[in-house]
C-alpha positions as CSV (number, residue, x, y, z in Angstrom):
1,M,0.0,0.0,-0.1
2,N,1.1,3.5,-0.7
3,C,1.2,6.5,1.3
4,P,-1.9,8.4,-0.4
5,Y,0.4,11.9,-0.2
6,H,2.8,10.5,-2.3
7,P,1.9,7.4,-4.5
8,A,5.3,6.2,-4.9
9,G,5.8,6.4,-1.0
10,E,6.5,2.6,-0.5
11,Q,9.1,2.7,-3.2
12,N,11.6,5.1,-1.9
13,I,15.5,4.2,-2.8
14,M,16.5,4.9,0.8
15,R,14.0,4.3,3.6
16,Q,14.2,6.5,7.0
17,A,16.5,3.7,9.0
18,L,18.7,3.6,6.6
19,F,19.4,7.4,7.4
20,M,20.2,6.4,10.2
21,L,22.2,3.5,10.0
22,G,24.6,4.9,7.4
23,Q,25.5,7.3,9.9
24,L,26.4,4.8,12.8
25,S,29.9,2.6,12.7
26,D,29.9,-0.9,12.7
27,D,30.5,-1.3,16.5
28,N,27.3,1.0,17.1
29,I,25.2,-1.9,15.0
30,E,27.2,-4.3,16.9
31,W,25.7,-2.7,20.0
32,L,22.4,-1.9,18.5
33,I,21.9,-6.2,17.4
34,A,23.1,-7.0,20.7
35,N,20.6,-4.8,22.8
36,G,17.6,-4.9,20.6
37,E,15.0,-7.8,20.0
38,R,13.1,-9.2,17.6
39,Q,9.7,-8.9,17.4
40,R,6.5,-10.5,15.2
41,A,3.5,-8.5,14.9
42,A,0.5,-10.4,13.1
43,A,-2.0,-7.9,11.0
44,G,-3.8,-5.9,13.3
45,T,-1.3,-5.3,16.1
46,V,-1.1,-1.9,17.4
47,L,2.7,-1.1,18.4
48,I,2.3,2.6,19.3
49,E,-1.2,4.3,20.1
50,Q,-1.8,7.7,19.9
51,G,-1.4,9.7,22.7
52,R,-0.1,6.7,25.0
53,D,3.8,6.2,25.7
54,S,5.1,3.2,23.8
55,G,9.0,3.4,25.2
56,T,10.2,1.8,22.2
57,V,11.8,2.5,19.0
58,Y,11.4,0.4,16.1
59,I,12.8,-0.7,12.9
60,V,10.7,-2.4,10.0
61,L,12.5,-5.4,9.0
62,D,9.7,-7.0,7.3
63,G,6.2,-6.3,6.3
64,T,4.0,-3.4,6.6
65,L,3.0,-0.9,9.1
66,G,0.5,1.9,9.0
67,I,0.3,5.2,10.6
68,F,-3.1,6.3,11.5
69,V,-4.3,9.2,13.0
70,D,-7.8,9.6,14.6
71,G,-8.5,6.2,12.9
72,K,-7.7,7.3,9.4
73,M,-4.6,5.6,7.8
74,I,-2.4,8.2,6.8
75,A,0.9,6.6,5.5
76,T,2.7,3.1,5.8
77,R,5.8,2.4,6.8
78,S,7.7,-0.7,5.7
79,S,11.3,-3.0,5.5
80,G,13.8,-0.4,6.4
81,E,11.8,2.7,8.2
82,I,12.0,3.6,11.9
83,L,9.4,4.5,13.8
84,G,9.3,5.6,17.6
85,E,12.1,7.9,17.4
86,M,10.0,11.1,17.0
87,S,8.6,10.4,21.0
88,F,12.4,9.2,21.8
89,I,13.5,12.3,20.6
90,D,10.9,15.3,21.7
91,D,9.6,12.9,25.2
92,R,5.8,13.9,23.8
93,L,3.3,11.2,23.4
94,P,2.6,9.9,19.8
95,T,0.8,11.9,17.7
96,A,-0.2,8.6,15.8
97,T,-1.2,5.2,16.3
98,V,0.9,2.5,14.5
99,K,-0.1,-0.9,13.8
100,A,0.6,-3.7,11.1
101,V,-1.2,-3.7,8.5
102,E,0.5,-7.3,7.5
103,D,2.5,-9.9,9.6
104,S,5.5,-8.3,10.5
105,V,8.7,-8.7,12.0
106,L,10.4,-5.6,14.1
107,Y,13.6,-4.8,15.0
108,T,12.7,-3.2,18.9
109,I,14.8,-1.3,21.4
110,P,13.2,-0.2,24.8
111,Q,13.7,3.7,24.9
112,A,15.2,3.8,28.0
113,K,17.8,1.6,27.5
114,L,18.8,3.0,24.2
115,A,18.5,7.0,26.3
116,V,21.1,5.1,28.7
117,H,23.9,4.0,26.4
118,L,23.4,7.3,24.1
119,E,24.3,9.2,27.7
120,S,27.6,6.9,28.2
121,D,28.6,6.8,24.6
122,R,28.8,10.2,23.2
123,D,30.2,8.8,19.5
124,F,27.1,6.7,19.6
125,A,25.0,9.7,20.5
126,A,26.4,11.9,17.8
127,R,26.4,9.4,15.3
128,F,22.6,8.5,15.8
129,Y,20.9,12.0,16.4
130,R,22.8,13.0,13.2
131,G,21.1,9.9,11.7
132,I,17.4,10.7,13.2
133,S,17.9,14.5,12.4
134,I,18.5,13.3,8.4
135,S,15.6,10.9,8.6
136,L,13.3,13.5,10.1
137,S,14.6,16.5,7.6
138,S,14.0,13.9,4.5
139,R,10.1,13.0,5.9
140,M,9.5,16.4,6.0
141,R,10.9,17.4,2.6
142,E,9.0,14.6,1.4
143,L,5.8,15.8,3.0
144,M,6.4,19.7,1.6
145,A,6.9,18.6,-1.8
146,P,4.2,17.5,-4.3
147,P,4.8,14.2,-5.9
148,T,5.8,15.1,-9.7
149,E,5.6,13.0,-13.2
150,G,9.6,12.5,-12.8
151,D,9.7,11.5,-9.4
152,I,12.6,8.6,-8.6
153,T,10.5,5.6,-7.3
154,S,13.0,3.0,-8.0
155,I,17.0,2.7,-8.9
156,D,16.2,2.5,-12.4
157,D,14.7,5.5,-12.6
158,I,18.0,7.6,-11.7
159,T,19.4,9.2,-14.5
160,D,23.1,11.5,-15.3
161,D,20.9,14.3,-14.4
162,D,20.0,13.0,-11.0
163,A,23.5,12.3,-9.6
164,L,24.1,12.1,-6.0
165,D,26.7,13.4,-3.9
166,S,29.5,10.6,-3.0
167,N,29.0,11.1,0.3
168,V,25.3,10.2,0.1
169,L,26.4,6.9,-1.9
170,E,28.8,6.0,0.1
171,S,26.4,6.4,3.4
172,A,23.5,4.9,1.2
173,Y,25.7,1.6,0.6
174,L,27.3,1.1,3.9
175,A,23.2,1.8,5.3
176,G,22.5,-1.0,3.1
177,L,25.1,-3.6,4.3
178,R,24.5,-2.3,7.7
179,F,20.9,-3.1,7.7
180,E,21.5,-6.7,5.6
181,R,23.7,-7.5,8.9
182,I,20.8,-6.7,11.1
183,L,18.3,-8.8,9.1
184,K,20.6,-11.4,9.2
185,R,21.4,-11.4,12.6
186,M,17.3,-11.0,13.5
187,M,15.8,-13.0,11.0
188,G,18.2,-16.1,11.1
């Protein structure tokens, strides 16, 4: 299912969690793997409830989650995307409900455990918060820009005119490798 505001929303080249993973070091990824858990969520399972503290940050490993505001689905999130990060960052209650729209597998980490580690490991904190900032900035830009006929929706759509900064490409490559490592360790 595609985000109603952006018909190609499910086909973004780089998912939101990948922005964060691209900023983290290999040691940071190992810490995440060692301190998070895999969670299965059957279709219909509510993971985050609007107005209630969830206490968890999620990365979608497989499946699709719906984002609901006042009972209406406004977007979807799928493999490689992060959820629960906004409430973690600003310490406010969630403004949306998140539930599995199909059977899904998630990487979960308690916000409290993550907060303690961020306090004790400044390198991890700097990388993590930079990644979250980039992710949230990307989401905001997507919301602000209406979709156009020439939007890139797959790797096959990239032309020479769409050339990306080499730093972005390297970060995306590393993020993809790190996400694959998390998938193998959490799913296998």
